[in-house]
C-alpha positions, 0 to 999 in steps of 0.5 A: 880793204879787209885783211884778208885781202891785204894778205891775200895781196902780199902773197901775191907780190913775194910771189911776183917778185920771187918768179922774178928774181929766178928768172933774171938769175940772182940766187942770193934774195932778201925777202922785206915784208911788214906782215907777219903772218904773211912772213910766218906762214910763209917761215913754219910752212902753212904755204905746204898745205895752204889751199891758196896756190901762191902759197904753194907755189912760193914754196916750190920757189923757196925750195929751189937751188938758191937762197931766199932771206926772208925776214918781217920789217917795221913799217917804220923801217919800210919807207922805201918801198912805201915811197916806191909804190907811189912814184908815178907811173904810167903802166898802174897795174905793171911789175915796175922794176928799178933799174936805177935809184932816185936821189929820193930813195937814196936818202930814204934809204940812207935814212931807214938805215941810221935810223936801224943802225939805233935799235939794240937788240 
């Protein structure tokens, strides 16, 4: 996969997630992304005049009356998301919303938290 394709996929995923969060009436949202270029583009205001309509829509969504925290995380701390994308699904081309956390996800999350606690800032 070309780097540009990965960038576009990440942007579309963030946009879809923000739309779902807004429509679900969440007003405090934290978005984590392991692609530093995506995070920098959005945070630096590159979305305002972008040729990508998805980036412009993200910029508009971020201007709404809610609190969204977007931050970069290392790939090492993204094991939960990687695991969730590999879970079996009947709807491979559909967005999956997890209502209940499985034991496997809970254990990975705990592992990430334990590993993060050892990082000094």
